[in-house]
N, C-alpha and C positions, 0 to 999 in steps of 0.2 A: 565474690563480686560485691562491690559496694552498692549501696542504695543509689548513690549519685550516678554511677556508671549505668545501672539498670534503667534509671529514669531517662538518661540521655539516649540510650538505645531505644527505649519505648517511644520517645518523642520523635526520633529519627524515623522509626518505622511508621508512626502515625502520619508524619509529613509526606512520606513516600506514598502511602495509601491514599491520602487526600489528592495528591497530584495525579495518580493513576485514575482515580474516580473522576476527576475533572476532565482528563483526557478522554476517557470512555464516554462521558456524558456529551462532550462536544462532538465526538464522532457519531454517536447515536442521534444527535439532533440533526446531523446532516443526512441521515437516512432518507428523509423525505425528498431530498434532492436527487436520489438515485433515478437515472433515466429508465425508460421503458424499452429502449433499443440499444444495440451496440453502437458506440460512437463512430465506428469505422464503416461497417457494412450495413448498419441499420436492421440487423436481425432482431426479431422480437424477443424480449426477455420477460419470462413469467415470474413475478416476484414470489409466487406461492410454490414454485417448483424447487424441491430440495436439491435435485440434480443440478439445475442451473445455478443455484446458490453456491454449490460446491465447486463448479467447474469454471464459471465466469470470473473475470478479474475486475475488481473495483479499485480505482485509483482516486485517492482523496488528497486534495491540496487545500489544507485548512486555511492557509493565509489568504488564498483567493476565494475561499468558500466554493470550491469547484469539485464536483464528483463526476468521474468518467467511468464508463462501463464498457468492457471489451469481451467479446465471445472467445471461446477457446481457439477457433481457427485464426482469428485476427491476431491473437496473442502469439500463436505459433509463428505466423508470418513475420510479425514484428521482431521476435527473438531471432529468427533466421536472418533478417536484414541487419540487425545489430551485430550478430556474429560475423556475417560476411564483411561488413564495414570494418570491424576491428581486425579481421584477418588481412584485409586489404591495407589497412593502416600499418599493421605490423610489417607487411612485406615492403611497403614504401620506406619505413624507418630502416629496415635491414639494408635495402639497396642504397640508401643515402649514406649509411655508415661505411660501406665497402668502397 
């Protein structure tokens, strides 16, 4: 491998690393926007609880600087609604094709 090729690879790696660090920094800066309650059912969220940190879902929209928090029950309900809607949509498409 030539020195030039190694240098190009190293620069590419360093650029990717810088981009990842910027992304992580911006996400960590939004941590203070994390709500204290579920956005749907308003169940309390304990920021010091390891269990809650591992089971609750955080949705970050960087462009709008918006952070949403959802408890496991609300996420389960939302996933079920989405699955039902997609099945209903699939059935409508199949019926229209026949």
